[in-house]
C-alpha beads as a LAMMPS data file, in Angstrom:
LAMMPS data file: protein, C-alpha beads

335 atoms
334 bonds

1 atom types
1 bond types

-500.0 500.0 xlo xhi
-500.0 500.0 ylo yhi
-500.0 500.0 zlo zhi

Masses

1 110.0

Atoms # bond

1 1 1 103.604 461.367 -405.420
2 1 1 102.412 461.343 -409.028
3 1 1 103.732 458.499 -411.295
4 1 1 104.041 459.812 -415.034
5 1 1 105.878 456.461 -416.109
6 1 1 104.490 454.448 -418.597
7 1 1 105.370 451.042 -420.653
8 1 1 105.466 451.310 -424.316
9 1 1 106.536 448.074 -426.272
10 1 1 107.951 446.535 -422.780
11 1 1 110.128 449.828 -422.603
12 1 1 110.106 451.624 -419.219
13 1 1 109.512 455.357 -419.954
14 1 1 109.740 458.328 -417.749
15 1 1 106.527 459.940 -418.917
16 1 1 104.151 459.376 -422.043
17 1 1 106.117 462.138 -424.321
18 1 1 107.984 460.507 -427.107
19 1 1 109.491 462.109 -430.149
20 1 1 107.912 460.671 -433.304
21 1 1 109.637 460.112 -436.914
22 1 1 110.823 463.435 -437.760
23 1 1 113.821 465.431 -438.972
24 1 1 114.464 465.912 -435.249
25 1 1 116.449 462.773 -434.971
26 1 1 118.821 463.535 -437.800
27 1 1 121.343 464.859 -435.286
28 1 1 122.504 463.256 -432.181
29 1 1 122.982 466.723 -430.514
30 1 1 119.105 467.463 -431.120
31 1 1 118.307 463.888 -429.474
32 1 1 120.504 464.830 -426.632
33 1 1 118.857 468.034 -426.261
34 1 1 115.154 466.636 -426.277
35 1 1 116.285 464.051 -423.696
36 1 1 117.434 467.021 -421.603
37 1 1 113.907 468.579 -422.098
38 1 1 112.196 465.644 -420.666
39 1 1 111.405 463.421 -423.818
40 1 1 111.105 459.788 -422.940
41 1 1 112.096 458.277 -426.345
42 1 1 112.766 459.167 -429.691
43 1 1 111.843 457.449 -432.713
44 1 1 114.279 457.885 -435.686
45 1 1 113.453 459.576 -439.095
46 1 1 112.425 456.877 -441.415
47 1 1 114.855 454.890 -443.595
48 1 1 112.866 454.633 -446.720
49 1 1 112.656 451.627 -449.189
50 1 1 113.966 453.962 -451.927
51 1 1 117.169 454.778 -450.172
52 1 1 117.524 450.956 -449.423
53 1 1 116.845 450.291 -453.523
54 1 1 119.157 453.140 -454.523
55 1 1 121.990 451.726 -452.244
56 1 1 121.753 448.576 -453.921
57 1 1 121.567 450.099 -457.698
58 1 1 124.700 452.259 -456.820
59 1 1 126.744 449.845 -455.350
60 1 1 126.194 447.293 -458.323
61 1 1 126.690 450.284 -460.781
62 1 1 130.276 450.890 -459.424
63 1 1 130.975 447.172 -459.088
64 1 1 130.147 446.527 -462.891
65 1 1 131.388 449.626 -464.231
66 1 1 134.305 449.155 -466.520
67 1 1 134.158 445.266 -466.630
68 1 1 134.017 445.387 -470.446
69 1 1 136.804 447.750 -470.817
70 1 1 139.859 445.760 -469.372
71 1 1 140.689 442.271 -469.206
72 1 1 141.711 443.184 -465.527
73 1 1 138.606 444.870 -464.829
74 1 1 137.447 442.584 -462.379
75 1 1 140.006 443.820 -460.040
76 1 1 138.809 447.411 -460.146
77 1 1 136.695 447.813 -457.209
78 1 1 135.250 451.100 -455.843
79 1 1 136.858 452.511 -452.648
80 1 1 134.083 451.227 -449.932
81 1 1 135.609 453.624 -447.455
82 1 1 134.500 456.566 -449.089
83 1 1 131.396 454.998 -450.465
84 1 1 128.870 456.873 -448.010
85 1 1 125.150 456.046 -448.974
86 1 1 122.061 456.835 -446.956
87 1 1 121.272 453.384 -445.113
88 1 1 124.657 452.925 -443.711
89 1 1 124.576 456.529 -442.479
90 1 1 121.167 455.797 -440.662
91 1 1 122.820 452.852 -439.033
92 1 1 125.926 454.760 -437.815
93 1 1 123.490 457.621 -436.567
94 1 1 121.614 455.206 -434.273
95 1 1 124.810 453.701 -432.779
96 1 1 125.934 457.563 -432.182
97 1 1 122.803 458.519 -430.650
98 1 1 122.744 455.229 -428.461
99 1 1 125.818 456.399 -427.303
100 1 1 125.071 459.721 -426.361
101 1 1 121.931 459.286 -424.629
102 1 1 120.122 456.969 -421.999
103 1 1 116.547 457.138 -423.353
104 1 1 115.058 454.004 -425.578
105 1 1 115.864 454.985 -429.292
106 1 1 113.361 453.240 -431.721
107 1 1 114.540 452.733 -435.520
108 1 1 111.941 453.338 -438.221
109 1 1 111.671 451.557 -441.617
110 1 1 109.215 452.563 -444.167
111 1 1 108.679 450.367 -447.310
112 1 1 106.588 447.597 -448.617
113 1 1 108.573 444.877 -450.219
114 1 1 109.906 442.122 -448.024
115 1 1 113.528 441.637 -449.157
116 1 1 114.722 445.399 -448.002
117 1 1 112.754 445.436 -444.862
118 1 1 113.851 442.099 -443.375
119 1 1 117.349 442.891 -444.213
120 1 1 117.339 446.443 -442.767
121 1 1 115.167 445.291 -439.683
122 1 1 118.237 443.204 -438.786
123 1 1 120.697 445.777 -439.171
124 1 1 118.795 448.191 -437.172
125 1 1 118.471 445.559 -434.254
126 1 1 122.374 444.955 -434.690
127 1 1 122.858 448.900 -434.458
128 1 1 121.620 449.032 -431.222
129 1 1 117.757 450.067 -431.447
130 1 1 115.893 449.409 -428.887
131 1 1 112.759 448.807 -430.908
132 1 1 111.748 448.866 -434.479
133 1 1 108.663 450.933 -435.832
134 1 1 107.279 449.888 -439.388
135 1 1 106.106 452.870 -441.046
136 1 1 103.653 451.472 -443.458
137 1 1 103.371 454.169 -446.159
138 1 1 101.994 452.800 -449.440
139 1 1 99.898 454.544 -452.125
140 1 1 98.394 451.733 -453.804
141 1 1 97.652 453.193 -457.755
142 1 1 97.292 449.591 -459.473
143 1 1 93.770 449.370 -460.740
144 1 1 94.203 445.241 -460.598
145 1 1 95.394 445.283 -457.274
146 1 1 92.793 443.975 -454.720
147 1 1 92.652 445.316 -451.164
148 1 1 93.031 441.981 -449.739
149 1 1 95.911 441.276 -451.637
150 1 1 97.744 444.795 -450.283
151 1 1 96.573 443.774 -446.690
152 1 1 97.984 440.020 -447.121
153 1 1 101.407 441.872 -447.947
154 1 1 101.276 444.231 -445.080
155 1 1 100.681 440.846 -442.866
156 1 1 102.965 438.719 -444.301
157 1 1 105.818 441.656 -444.058
158 1 1 105.185 442.009 -440.442
159 1 1 105.181 438.103 -439.950
160 1 1 108.595 437.802 -441.909
161 1 1 110.226 440.739 -439.538
162 1 1 109.153 439.089 -436.663
163 1 1 110.605 436.105 -437.162
164 1 1 114.159 437.859 -437.945
165 1 1 114.371 440.599 -435.155
166 1 1 113.860 440.104 -431.433
167 1 1 113.624 443.809 -430.578
168 1 1 109.825 444.850 -429.852
169 1 1 107.992 445.603 -433.269
170 1 1 105.389 448.442 -433.677
171 1 1 103.480 448.741 -436.789
172 1 1 102.598 452.665 -437.721
173 1 1 99.192 451.766 -439.423
174 1 1 97.218 453.636 -442.062
175 1 1 93.465 455.006 -441.171
176 1 1 92.174 453.982 -444.508
177 1 1 91.716 449.991 -444.355
178 1 1 88.515 449.020 -444.841
179 1 1 88.269 447.436 -441.233
180 1 1 91.060 448.850 -438.981
181 1 1 90.099 446.683 -436.263
182 1 1 90.361 443.382 -438.315
183 1 1 93.569 444.788 -439.517
184 1 1 94.857 445.845 -435.864
185 1 1 94.249 442.424 -434.662
186 1 1 96.097 440.794 -437.720
187 1 1 99.003 442.727 -437.002
188 1 1 99.386 441.823 -433.415
189 1 1 98.732 438.233 -434.444
190 1 1 101.594 438.600 -436.960
191 1 1 104.033 439.720 -434.053
192 1 1 103.600 443.472 -433.583
193 1 1 103.960 444.562 -429.830
194 1 1 102.446 448.097 -430.610
195 1 1 100.154 450.042 -433.020
196 1 1 101.079 453.482 -433.755
197 1 1 97.755 455.525 -434.686
198 1 1 97.936 456.877 -437.533
199 1 1 100.357 457.188 -440.654
200 1 1 100.057 460.505 -442.030
201 1 1 99.896 460.855 -445.980
202 1 1 101.400 464.008 -447.262
203 1 1 99.299 465.154 -450.219
204 1 1 101.095 466.894 -453.203
205 1 1 99.395 470.279 -454.471
206 1 1 99.186 471.644 -458.235
207 1 1 101.168 474.915 -459.531
208 1 1 98.900 475.674 -462.000
209 1 1 101.382 478.209 -463.317
210 1 1 104.063 475.776 -463.980
211 1 1 102.044 472.650 -464.369
212 1 1 104.065 470.987 -461.717
213 1 1 102.934 468.573 -458.881
214 1 1 104.643 470.264 -455.897
215 1 1 105.294 468.090 -452.850
216 1 1 103.656 470.121 -449.237
217 1 1 104.382 469.544 -445.991
218 1 1 102.013 471.075 -443.422
219 1 1 102.369 470.627 -439.739
220 1 1 99.669 469.010 -437.766
221 1 1 97.278 470.841 -435.390
222 1 1 95.247 469.670 -432.759
223 1 1 92.346 469.112 -434.824
224 1 1 94.258 466.245 -436.399
225 1 1 93.931 464.314 -433.074
226 1 1 90.311 463.340 -433.317
227 1 1 91.139 460.575 -436.054
228 1 1 93.474 458.768 -434.181
229 1 1 91.882 459.665 -430.816
230 1 1 88.456 457.792 -431.759
231 1 1 90.209 454.612 -433.045
232 1 1 92.573 454.085 -429.895
233 1 1 89.472 454.479 -427.809
234 1 1 87.666 451.809 -429.826
235 1 1 90.574 449.549 -429.787
236 1 1 91.889 449.689 -426.283
237 1 1 90.975 446.690 -424.411
238 1 1 90.322 444.605 -427.687
239 1 1 93.723 444.005 -428.810
240 1 1 96.600 442.770 -426.882
241 1 1 99.287 445.415 -427.830
242 1 1 100.361 449.092 -426.414
243 1 1 98.511 451.822 -428.537
244 1 1 100.517 454.946 -429.400
245 1 1 98.907 458.177 -431.050
246 1 1 100.712 460.554 -433.178
247 1 1 99.702 463.388 -435.208
248 1 1 97.823 466.301 -433.506
249 1 1 99.491 466.212 -429.997
250 1 1 100.088 469.989 -429.500
251 1 1 98.824 470.624 -425.679
252 1 1 98.762 469.201 -422.597
253 1 1 95.099 468.583 -423.176
254 1 1 95.941 466.575 -426.180
255 1 1 98.143 464.302 -424.103
256 1 1 95.442 463.747 -421.480
257 1 1 92.598 463.139 -424.218
258 1 1 95.071 460.571 -425.736
259 1 1 95.957 458.810 -422.366
260 1 1 92.244 458.647 -421.394
261 1 1 91.365 457.177 -425.123
262 1 1 94.006 454.196 -424.119
263 1 1 97.295 455.380 -425.405
264 1 1 100.491 454.038 -423.741
265 1 1 102.531 456.960 -425.181
266 1 1 101.672 460.061 -427.237
267 1 1 103.999 460.920 -429.982
268 1 1 104.912 464.629 -431.108
269 1 1 107.002 466.281 -433.757
270 1 1 105.181 469.280 -435.107
271 1 1 104.825 471.206 -431.662
272 1 1 108.839 470.895 -431.045
273 1 1 109.426 471.809 -434.701
274 1 1 107.222 475.004 -434.153
275 1 1 108.600 476.118 -430.496
276 1 1 111.896 473.965 -429.812
277 1 1 112.605 471.213 -427.248
278 1 1 111.227 473.944 -424.126
279 1 1 108.046 472.388 -425.241
280 1 1 108.779 469.273 -423.829
281 1 1 109.536 470.577 -420.507
282 1 1 106.427 472.501 -420.460
283 1 1 104.321 469.905 -421.317
284 1 1 105.488 467.479 -418.524
285 1 1 105.196 470.393 -416.156
286 1 1 101.680 470.903 -417.016
287 1 1 100.714 467.502 -417.343
288 1 1 101.952 467.150 -413.501
289 1 1 100.029 470.259 -412.535
290 1 1 96.628 468.625 -414.218
291 1 1 97.073 465.445 -412.344
292 1 1 97.508 467.033 -409.182
293 1 1 94.704 469.395 -409.557
294 1 1 92.567 466.796 -410.586
295 1 1 93.718 464.079 -408.194
296 1 1 95.020 461.558 -410.665
297 1 1 97.993 459.530 -409.076
298 1 1 99.440 457.807 -412.211
299 1 1 99.032 457.302 -416.037
300 1 1 97.910 453.819 -415.557
301 1 1 95.104 455.233 -413.400
302 1 1 93.886 457.522 -416.612
303 1 1 94.788 455.163 -419.287
304 1 1 91.680 454.108 -420.879
305 1 1 89.092 455.844 -418.756
306 1 1 87.415 457.217 -422.153
307 1 1 87.798 454.306 -424.304
308 1 1 84.848 452.826 -425.691
309 1 1 84.327 449.948 -422.998
310 1 1 84.519 452.436 -420.165
311 1 1 82.164 455.432 -421.285
312 1 1 78.406 455.447 -420.624
313 1 1 77.766 455.891 -424.209
314 1 1 79.948 453.515 -426.451
315 1 1 77.754 454.444 -429.539
316 1 1 79.172 457.978 -429.254
317 1 1 82.300 456.403 -430.919
318 1 1 80.328 455.012 -433.789
319 1 1 77.231 456.060 -436.080
320 1 1 75.467 457.712 -433.101
321 1 1 77.914 460.573 -433.008
322 1 1 77.456 460.900 -437.076
323 1 1 73.895 461.677 -436.376
324 1 1 74.690 464.065 -433.297
325 1 1 77.110 465.931 -435.197
326 1 1 74.906 466.677 -438.148
327 1 1 72.076 467.634 -435.967
328 1 1 74.278 470.029 -433.930
329 1 1 74.018 472.385 -436.608
330 1 1 70.121 472.451 -437.194
331 1 1 70.017 475.801 -435.214
332 1 1 73.356 477.480 -436.531
333 1 1 72.113 477.850 -440.149
334 1 1 72.037 481.297 -441.367
335 1 1 69.231 482.091 -444.016

Bonds

1 1 1 2
2 1 2 3
3 1 3 4
4 1 4 5
5 1 5 6
6 1 6 7
7 1 7 8
8 1 8 9
9 1 9 10
10 1 10 11
11 1 11 12
12 1 12 13
13 1 13 14
14 1 14 15
15 1 15 16
16 1 16 17
17 1 17 18
18 1 18 19
19 1 19 20
20 1 20 21
21 1 21 22
22 1 22 23
23 1 23 24
24 1 24 25
25 1 25 26
26 1 26 27
27 1 27 28
28 1 28 29
29 1 29 30
30 1 30 31
31 1 31 32
32 1 32 33
33 1 33 34
34 1 34 35
35 1 35 36
36 1 36 37
37 1 37 38
38 1 38 39
39 1 39 40
40 1 40 41
41 1 41 42
42 1 42 43
43 1 43 44
44 1 44 45
45 1 45 46
46 1 46 47
47 1 47 48
48 1 48 49
49 1 49 50
50 1 50 51
51 1 51 52
52 1 52 53
53 1 53 54
54 1 54 55
55 1 55 56
56 1 56 57
57 1 57 58
58 1 58 59
59 1 59 60
60 1 60 61
61 1 61 62
62 1 62 63
63 1 63 64
64 1 64 65
65 1 65 66
66 1 66 67
67 1 67 68
68 1 68 69
69 1 69 70
70 1 70 71
71 1 71 72
72 1 72 73
73 1 73 74
74 1 74 75
75 1 75 76
76 1 76 77
77 1 77 78
78 1 78 79
79 1 79 80
80 1 80 81
81 1 81 82
82 1 82 83
83 1 83 84
84 1 84 85
85 1 85 86
86 1 86 87
87 1 87 88
88 1 88 89
89 1 89 90
90 1 90 91
91 1 91 92
92 1 92 93
93 1 93 94
94 1 94 95
95 1 95 96
96 1 96 97
97 1 97 98
98 1 98 99
99 1 99 100
100 1 100 101
101 1 101 102
102 1 102 103
103 1 103 104
104 1 104 105
105 1 105 106
106 1 106 107
107 1 107 108
108 1 108 109
109 1 109 110
110 1 110 111
111 1 111 112
112 1 112 113
113 1 113 114
114 1 114 115
115 1 115 116
116 1 116 117
117 1 117 118
118 1 118 119
119 1 119 120
120 1 120 121
121 1 121 122
122 1 122 123
123 1 123 124
124 1 124 125
125 1 125 126
126 1 126 127
127 1 127 128
128 1 128 129
129 1 129 130
130 1 130 131
131 1 131 132
132 1 132 133
133 1 133 134
134 1 134 135
135 1 135 136
136 1 136 137
137 1 137 138
138 1 138 139
139 1 139 140
140 1 140 141
141 1 141 142
142 1 142 143
143 1 143 144
144 1 144 145
145 1 145 146
146 1 146 147
147 1 147 148
148 1 148 149
149 1 149 150
150 1 150 151
151 1 151 152
152 1 152 153
153 1 153 154
154 1 154 155
155 1 155 156
156 1 156 157
157 1 157 158
158 1 158 159
159 1 159 160
160 1 160 161
161 1 161 162
162 1 162 163
163 1 163 164
164 1 164 165
165 1 165 166
166 1 166 167
167 1 167 168
168 1 168 169
169 1 169 170
170 1 170 171
171 1 171 172
172 1 172 173
173 1 173 174
174 1 174 175
175 1 175 176
176 1 176 177
177 1 177 178
178 1 178 179
179 1 179 180
180 1 180 181
181 1 181 182
182 1 182 183
183 1 183 184
184 1 184 185
185 1 185 186
186 1 186 187
187 1 187 188
188 1 188 189
189 1 189 190
190 1 190 191
191 1 191 192
192 1 192 193
193 1 193 194
194 1 194 195
195 1 195 196
196 1 196 197
197 1 197 198
198 1 198 199
199 1 199 200
200 1 200 201
201 1 201 202
202 1 202 203
203 1 203 204
204 1 204 205
205 1 205 206
206 1 206 207
207 1 207 208
208 1 208 209
209 1 209 210
210 1 210 211
211 1 211 212
212 1 212 213
213 1 213 214
214 1 214 215
215 1 215 216
216 1 216 217
217 1 217 218
218 1 218 219
219 1 219 220
220 1 220 221
221 1 221 222
222 1 222 223
223 1 223 224
224 1 224 225
225 1 225 226
226 1 226 227
227 1 227 228
228 1 228 229
229 1 229 230
230 1 230 231
231 1 231 232
232 1 232 233
233 1 233 234
234 1 234 235
235 1 235 236
236 1 236 237
237 1 237 238
238 1 238 239
239 1 239 240
240 1 240 241
241 1 241 242
242 1 242 243
243 1 243 244
244 1 244 245
245 1 245 246
246 1 246 247
247 1 247 248
248 1 248 249
249 1 249 250
250 1 250 251
251 1 251 252
252 1 252 253
253 1 253 254
254 1 254 255
255 1 255 256
256 1 256 257
257 1 257 258
258 1 258 259
259 1 259 260
260 1 260 261
261 1 261 262
262 1 262 263
263 1 263 264
264 1 264 265
265 1 265 266
266 1 266 267
267 1 267 268
268 1 268 269
269 1 269 270
270 1 270 271
271 1 271 272
272 1 272 273
273 1 273 274
274 1 274 275
275 1 275 276
276 1 276 277
277 1 277 278
278 1 278 279
279 1 279 280
280 1 280 281
281 1 281 282
282 1 282 283
283 1 283 284
284 1 284 285
285 1 285 286
286 1 286 287
287 1 287 288
288 1 288 289
289 1 289 290
290 1 290 291
291 1 291 292
292 1 292 293
293 1 293 294
294 1 294 295
295 1 295 296
296 1 296 297
297 1 297 298
298 1 298 299
299 1 299 300
300 1 300 301
301 1 301 302
302 1 302 303
303 1 303 304
304 1 304 305
305 1 305 306
306 1 306 307
307 1 307 308
308 1 308 309
309 1 309 310
310 1 310 311
311 1 311 312
312 1 312 313
313 1 313 314
314 1 314 315
315 1 315 316
316 1 316 317
317 1 317 318
318 1 318 319
319 1 319 320
320 1 320 321
321 1 321 322
322 1 322 323
323 1 323 324
324 1 324 325
325 1 325 326
326 1 326 327
327 1 327 328
328 1 328 329
329 1 329 330
330 1 330 331
331 1 331 332
332 1 332 333
333 1 333 334
334 1 334 335
């Protein structure tokens, strides 16, 4: 019998498919539909540092409002029962989803400063999350900020959160570090149980008529899979942590490639957003068919079979592949 089960962050999953951090987790009903369709776990949409900061500033505003107007003003406090801010809603939603489904629910934090992250990491754990994903999305724009200093901030943050929470910890990393293997190793040494490859940076566009900077969101395609696929294959077996691939997982072939590279799980959102939860059922069915046709018995048997340590030409993942790619067009040039 074919075994699609896998382990990610110490969690037993029925299959490798995880719903990645996206608006799909903003409603408990949607998460339940994904569970019914066969998703093995869900990563909550990210709680952003800006929301945490806004909560603190807003609360201070209401608490201090009018304190210079009346001698008794210190007794005028806002009605916190009606003061419903983003972070508290987020924690409540985790609890609601946990009571609605049996699959693991993974919280997600997005920020850079230690204070807000550590506090809400504990809160997410207390709300019942089975694990926590640190979604490290930070665009350094300070010309005086050295890369080594930014990297140290990241590493220190993981260390601090690891001290404060007991649930498994994953770090969703950027593909733009000078040395991805070095940072991957440092994150694991700092307490990360898993790495998610990779954080996707959304690029704004220009409206040349209104002279506005316009936020844009384009769903991924299978072409986006190549970057995380390559680095997962390079890191597999070299670091003691689970690897997950996100961004570019759309077809059953994408799922299979990801597992062969060394991923313990694959995360998808764009495919579900485009085609609905029925796509989860289709992918699991297609995965079973492919395993049977190609005589694979389990995900474990397949994992890492195309990683750098297992292929006949490991240099294909490195510079040799660059040269081959360039020369492949020599006979296709139109004059």
